[in-house]
C-alpha positions in Angstrom: 261.2 30.6 61.8 257.9 31.9 63.3 257.8 33.2 66.8 255.3 30.6 68.0 257.5 27.8 66.7 260.5 29.4 68.5 258.6 29.4 71.8 257.6 25.8 71.3 261.1 24.7 70.8 262.3 26.7 73.8 259.6 25.2 76.0 260.4 21.7 74.8 264.1 22.2 75.5 263.5 23.6 79.0 261.1 20.8 79.9 263.5 18.2 78.5 266.2 19.3 81.0 263.7 20.4 83.7 265.9 19.5 86.6 268.8 21.6 85.3 266.4 24.4 84.5 264.9 24.3 88.0 268.3 24.3 89.7 269.5 27.2 87.6 266.3 29.1 88.2 266.7 28.6 92.0 269.9 30.7 91.8 268.0 33.5 90.1 265.1 33.1 92.5 267.4 33.5 95.6 269.1 36.5 94.1 265.9 38.2 93.1 264.2 37.5 96.4 267.3 38.9 98.3 267.3 42.1 96.3 263.5 42.7 96.6 263.6 41.8 100.4 266.5 44.1 101.1 265.2 47.1 99.1 261.7 46.6 100.5 263.1 46.7 104.0 264.9 49.9 103.4 261.8 51.4 101.7 259.7 50.3 104.7 262.1 51.9 107.2 262.1 55.1 105.2 258.3 55.2 105.1 258.1 54.7 108.8 260.6 57.5 109.3 258.6 59.8 107.1 255.3 59.0 108.9 257.0 59.6 112.2 258.0 63.0 110.8 254.4 63.6 109.7 253.3 63.2 113.3 254.8 66.7 113.9 252.7 68.2 111.1 251.9 67.9 107.5 254.9 67.7 105.3 253.3 70.0 102.8 252.6 72.7 105.4 255.2 75.1 106.7 255.3 78.0 109.1 256.9 81.3 107.9 258.7 83.8 110.2 261.0 86.7 109.6 264.6 85.9 108.9 267.0 87.5 111.5 270.1 85.4 110.6 271.3 84.6 107.2 272.7 81.0 107.4 274.3 81.1 103.9 276.2 84.3 104.5 276.6 83.5 108.3 275.6 87.0 109.4 272.6 88.8 110.9 270.0 90.4 108.6 270.0 94.2 108.9 267.0 95.4 110.9 265.7 97.5 108.0 265.8 94.4 105.7 263.9 92.1 108.0 260.7 91.0 106.4 257.5 91.7 108.3 254.5 89.3 108.5 252.1 91.7 106.8 249.7 91.4 103.8 252.7 92.2 101.6 254.3 89.0 102.8 251.2 87.0 102.1 251.0 88.3 98.5 254.8 87.8 98.0 254.6 84.1 99.3 251.6 83.4 97.0 253.8 84.2 93.9 256.2 81.3 94.7 255.7 78.5 92.3 254.2 75.4 94.0 252.5 77.3 96.8 248.8 76.2 97.0 247.6 78.5 99.8 248.9 81.1 102.3 247.1 81.4 105.6 247.9 84.3 107.9 246.9 83.8 111.5 246.5 86.1 114.5 245.7 85.0 118.1 243.6 86.9 120.6 245.7 87.8 123.6 242.9 87.6 126.1 241.1 85.2 128.3 238.2 83.8 126.3 235.3 81.6 127.4 233.0 79.8 125.0 229.4 79.2 126.2 227.1 76.7 124.4 223.8 76.3 126.3 224.7 75.4 129.9 228.3 74.4 129.0 231.3 76.7 129.0 235.0 76.5 128.9 238.2 78.4 128.1 239.3 78.5 124.5 242.1 80.1 122.4 240.8 82.2 119.5 242.8 82.1 116.3 241.9 84.5 113.5 242.3 83.3 110.0 241.4 84.5 106.5 238.3 82.4 105.4 239.3 82.0 101.8 242.9 80.8 102.4 242.2 78.8 105.5 239.4 76.7 103.8 242.0 75.2 101.4 244.4 74.3 104.3 242.0 73.1 106.9 239.3 71.3 104.9 240.8 67.9 105.5 240.9 68.5 109.3 237.1 69.1 109.6 235.3 66.2 111.1 231.8 67.6 111.3 230.2 70.6 109.4 232.4 72.9 107.3 235.2 75.3 107.8 234.8 79.1 107.8 232.9 80.4 104.8 233.2 84.2 105.3 230.4 85.1 107.6 231.5 87.5 110.4 230.2 85.4 113.4 231.3 81.9 112.3 233.5 79.7 114.5 235.1 76.3 114.1 236.0 74.5 117.3 238.6 71.8 117.9 237.6 68.4 119.3 239.3 69.2 122.6 237.7 72.6 122.7 234.2 71.1 122.8 235.4 68.3 125.1 236.6 70.7 127.7 233.3 72.5 128.0 231.8 72.0 131.5 228.2 72.0 132.7 228.7 74.7 135.3 225.1 74.4 136.8 225.5 70.7 137.2 228.8 71.1 138.9 227.3 73.6 141.3 224.5 71.1 142.2 227.1 68.3 142.7 229.1 70.6 144.9 226.1 71.4 147.0 225.2 67.7 147.4 228.8 67.0 148.4 228.8 69.7 151.1 225.4 68.5 152.4 226.7 65.0 152.6 229.8 66.1 154.5 227.7 68.0 157.0 225.6 64.9 157.5 228.7 62.9 158.2 228.6 60.8 155.0 231.3 60.0 152.5 231.0 62.1 149.3 230.8 58.9 147.2 228.1 57.2 149.3 224.8 58.5 148.2 225.9 62.1 148.3 226.9 62.8 144.7 229.9 62.2 142.4 233.1 64.2 142.3 233.2 64.0 138.5 230.7 65.0 135.9 228.4 62.0 135.4 228.2 62.7 131.8 231.9 62.4 131.3 234.3 59.5 130.7 235.1 58.8 134.4 238.4 60.6 134.2 237.2 64.1 134.9 236.7 64.9 131.2 233.2 65.9 129.9 231.4 63.8 127.3 231.6 64.9 123.7 228.5 66.5 122.3 227.4 67.7 118.8 227.6 71.5 118.7 227.7 72.0 115.0 224.8 74.2 113.9 224.3 75.6 117.4 224.6 79.2 118.6 227.1 80.0 121.3 228.5 83.0 123.1 232.1 84.2 123.3 232.9 86.1 126.5 236.2 88.0 126.3 237.6 89.5 129.6 240.1 92.3 129.9 241.6 93.8 133.1 243.1 97.2 133.5 243.9 99.8 136.2 241.6 102.8 136.6 242.8 106.3 137.4 243.1 105.4 141.1 245.3 102.3 140.4 242.5 99.9 141.2 242.3 96.7 139.0 239.1 96.6 137.0 237.6 93.8 134.8 235.4 94.3 131.8 233.7 91.6 129.7 232.5 91.7 126.1 230.1 89.1 124.7 229.8 88.1 121.0 227.2 85.7 119.7 228.7 83.2 117.3 227.5 80.3 115.1 229.4 77.0 115.3 229.8 75.8 111.7 232.3 73.0 112.2 234.3 70.7 114.5 237.9 69.6 113.8 239.2 66.1 114.0 240.2 64.5 117.3 244.0 64.8 116.9 244.8 68.1 115.3 248.4 68.3 114.3 250.8 71.0 115.4 248.5 72.1 118.3 249.2 69.4 120.9 245.5 69.0 121.8 245.1 72.6 123.0 241.5 73.8 123.0 241.4 76.2 120.1 238.8 77.8 117.8 239.2 79.4 114.4 237.3 82.6 113.8 237.4 85.3 111.1 240.5 87.5 111.1 238.3 90.6 111.4 236.9 89.4 114.7 240.3 88.9 116.3 241.5 92.3 115.0 238.5 94.0 116.5 238.9 92.3 119.8 242.6 93.0 120.0 241.8 96.7 119.4 239.3 96.6 122.2 241.9 94.9 124.5 244.3 97.8 123.8 241.8 100.4 124.9 242.5 99.9 128.6 246.3 100.3 128.0 245.6 103.5 126.0 243.6 104.9 128.9 246.5 104.3 131.3 249.2 105.9 129.0 249.7 109.1 131.1 246.7 110.7 129.6 247.9 110.3 126.0 245.5 107.8 124.5 245.7 109.4 121.1 249.5 109.1 120.8 249.3 105.4 121.9 246.7 104.7 119.4 248.7 106.2 116.6 251.8 104.2 117.6 249.7 101.0 117.7 248.2 101.8 114.3 251.7 102.2 112.8 252.8 98.9 114.3 249.7 97.2 112.9 250.5 98.5 109.4 254.0 96.9 109.7 253.3 93.6 111.4 249.8 92.2 110.9 250.1 88.6 111.9 251.5 86.3 114.5 252.4 83.7 111.9 251.8 82.7 108.3 251.2 79.1 107.3 252.0 78.0 103.7 250.6 74.9 102.0 252.5 73.4 99.1 250.7 71.5 96.4 252.8 68.4 96.7 255.7 67.0 98.7 258.2 67.1 95.9 257.8 70.9 95.7 258.5 71.5 99.4 262.3 71.9 99.1 262.1 74.3 96.1 259.5 76.4 97.9 261.6 76.5 101.1 264.7 77.6 99.1 262.8 80.3 97.3 261.2 81.7 100.5 264.6 81.8 102.2 266.1 83.5 99.2 263.5 86.4 99.4 264.1 86.8 103.2 261.8 84.5 105.2 262.7 81.7 107.7 260.8 78.5 107.2 260.0 75.8 109.7 258.7 72.5 108.2 259.2 68.9 109.1 259.8 68.3 105.4 263.2 70.0 105.7 264.5 66.8 107.3 263.3 64.8 104.3 266.4 65.7 102.4 268.7 64.1 105.0 266.4 61.1 105.3 266.4 60.5 101.6 270.2 60.7 101.5 270.6 58.2 104.4 268.1 55.7 103.1 269.5 56.0 99.5 272.9 54.9 100.9 271.2 52.1 102.8 269.4 50.9 99.7 272.6 50.8 97.7 274.4 48.8 100.3 271.6 46.3 100.9 271.0 46.0 97.1 274.7 45.6 96.4 275.0 42.8 99.0 271.9 41.0 97.5 273.2 41.5 93.9 276.2 39.2 94.7 273.9 36.2 94.8 272.3 37.3 91.5 275.8 37.5 89.9 276.4 34.0 91.0 273.1 33.0 89.5 274.1 34.7 86.2 277.2 32.6 86.0 275.0 29.5 86.6 272.8 30.5 83.6 275.9 30.8 81.4 277.2 27.4 82.5 273.7 25.8 81.9 273.5 27.3 78.4 277.0 26.2 77.4 276.3 22.7 78.6 273.1 22.8 76.6 275.2 23.7 73.5 277.5 20.8 74.0 274.5 18.4 74.4 272.6 19.8 71.4 275.5 20.3 68.9 274.1 17.8 66.4 270.6 19.3 66.8 272.0 22.8 66.0 273.8 21.4 62.9 270.6 19.8 61.6 268.6 23.1 62.1 271.2 25.0 60.1 271.2 22.4 57.3 267.4 22.6 57.0 267.5 26.4 56.7 267.8 27.9 60.2 269.7 31.2 60.0 272.4 32.5 62.4 269.7 34.9 63.8 267.3 32.0 64.4 269.9 30.1 66.4 270.9 33.1 68.5 267.2 34.0 69.1 266.5 30.5 70.4 269.3 30.5 72.9 268.6 34.1 74.1 265.0 33.3 74.6 265.8 30.1 76.5 268.2 31.9 78.9 265.8 34.8 79.2 263.0 32.3 80.2 265.3 30.8 82.9 265.8 34.2 84.3 262.1 35.1 84.1 261.1 31.9 85.9 263.6 32.6 88.7 262.4 36.2 88.9 258.7 35.4 89.3 259.3 32.7 91.9 261.9 35.0 93.7 259.3 37.8 93.8 256.8 35.4 95.3 259.4 34.3 97.9 260.2 38.0 98.7 256.4 38.8 99.2 256.1 35.9 101.6 259.2 37.0 103.6 257.9 40.6 103.7 254.5 39.4 105.1 256.2 37.4 107.8 258.5 40.3 108.8 255.5 42.7 108.9 253.5 40.2 111.0 256.3 39.9 113.5 256.6 43.7 113.6 252.9 44.2 114.3 252.9 41.5 117.0 255.9 43.0 118.8 255.7 46.7 119.6 259.5 46.9 120.3 260.0 46.7 116.5 258.3 50.2 116.2 261.5 52.1 115.6 260.0 55.4 114.7 256.5 55.4 116.1 257.3 57.1 119.3 258.5 60.3 117.9 255.3 62.3 117.5 252.6 63.8 119.6 250.3 61.5 121.7 247.9 59.5 119.7 250.1 59.3 116.6 251.9 56.2 115.6 253.7 55.0 112.5 252.2 52.2 110.5 253.9 49.0 111.6 255.2 47.8 108.2 258.9 47.3 108.4 259.0 46.3 104.7 256.9 47.4 101.7 257.0 46.1 98.1 255.7 48.8 95.8 254.5 47.9 92.3 257.5 49.5 90.6 259.8 47.3 92.6 257.9 44.1 91.7 257.9 45.0 88.0 261.6 46.0 88.2 262.5 42.6 89.8 260.7 40.6 87.1 262.1 42.7 84.2 265.6 42.8 85.7 265.7 39.0 86.1 264.6 38.5 82.5 267.3 40.9 81.3 269.9 39.2 83.4 268.9 35.9 81.7 269.2 37.5 78.3 272.7 38.9 79.1 273.8 35.6 80.4 272.7 33.9 77.2 274.6 36.2 74.8 277.9 34.4 74.9 276.3 30.9 74.6 274.0 32.1 71.8 276.9 33.5 69.7 278.9 30.4 70.3 276.0 28.2 69.1 275.4 30.3 66.0 279.1 30.0 65.0 279.1 26.2 64.9 279.8 24.7 61.5 276.9 22.7 60.3 279.0 19.8 58.9 281.1 19.5 62.1 278.0 19.7 64.2 276.3 16.8 62.2 279.5 14.7 62.4 279.8 15.1 66.2 278.6 12.3 68.5 
């Protein structure tokens, strides 16, 4: 018997008892829809939890620090075995499989002012290695580029540029305000504004495009002279703004920062230490030698590591801890999240599978009834040459099609239910279970349920397999009928 002929016979039989087919398929439809809806809900909740975790930083980025306490052995690490954040640590971390980039950072411990034209404001300088940082920060650049290696480059955060003030304009506004007060007028009645008129009305300055412009960094240090008097000294460096970061920069809390070459921060930190060396009881050389030895041991304030993909985060963390480094990464919570939601998926899927089990029994009952109604037809097919294999094949395909019809319609029903749930969630902020866990400006995507492609294909395939399994017993029973007894039956 040809495959096309078998499919025609199956379609004719299903259409002939269409009411029974529809009712049986409804059971499969409800079971499939329940399973897809339950699993999609757990997947959606897990995705929201992961996105909320990402609000605290990229899940593929981690911060490395020395390990002072060994959690596995539950004892402190001996001081002579504590890893230092030096270039040796950078090279050691690069060798770990799955590590994409290692970015050492060092902050400038001094008050720094950035001046661009008439605007100026305080900013925190962070020195980074241009080659390594370009890999980690390229996705955070909104305008321009990241550091390329020139000694006077600077990349400023969004808030760093927004906090720059027009000092001359503020002085004019202040003079107008004082003049209006002396004239007996209100400061807001023709005598000038309290806020910068170029701002947003909330005391913040308007954003302007600084990429490509030249600015000036003014670093201030204070020290005591030989007489104990406090002195201040300033150092100016001309810089070229090559890039601006995005509005919300993760892990920084909106602080005004700027990335500069590591060599610039090291040079400025040495300059900052000169005043301390001068006040060291007349022993600047000894102080300098001590500081030099410390710099050789600990070079950086922190080291950031970027992993190539999320799946490699846990192995990289385990390997880094094994060689003596402590790791902070939001992804360390993923393991617990995965465990919790795996249990949730199993529970919800198991509850929904009960309805699919009932539907499977319904398919078995339908096929057995079909055998009783078509006993004579089966006998005639055997007499004219149909083999046992042909009879089994027909009944298996027929039951499989019933499961397939129910699976496809159930998937459509589940899609509709998911869309309704997501619409309700978007319309009601109280459904945002995980969106409030990150920094300001970050929120989880309001999708309480998601249906990935693999789940849709699994649902259709699973329902078809359920139909086939349900048809095994009726198929074997039909193939074992005696042709003569089948023909004689009424």
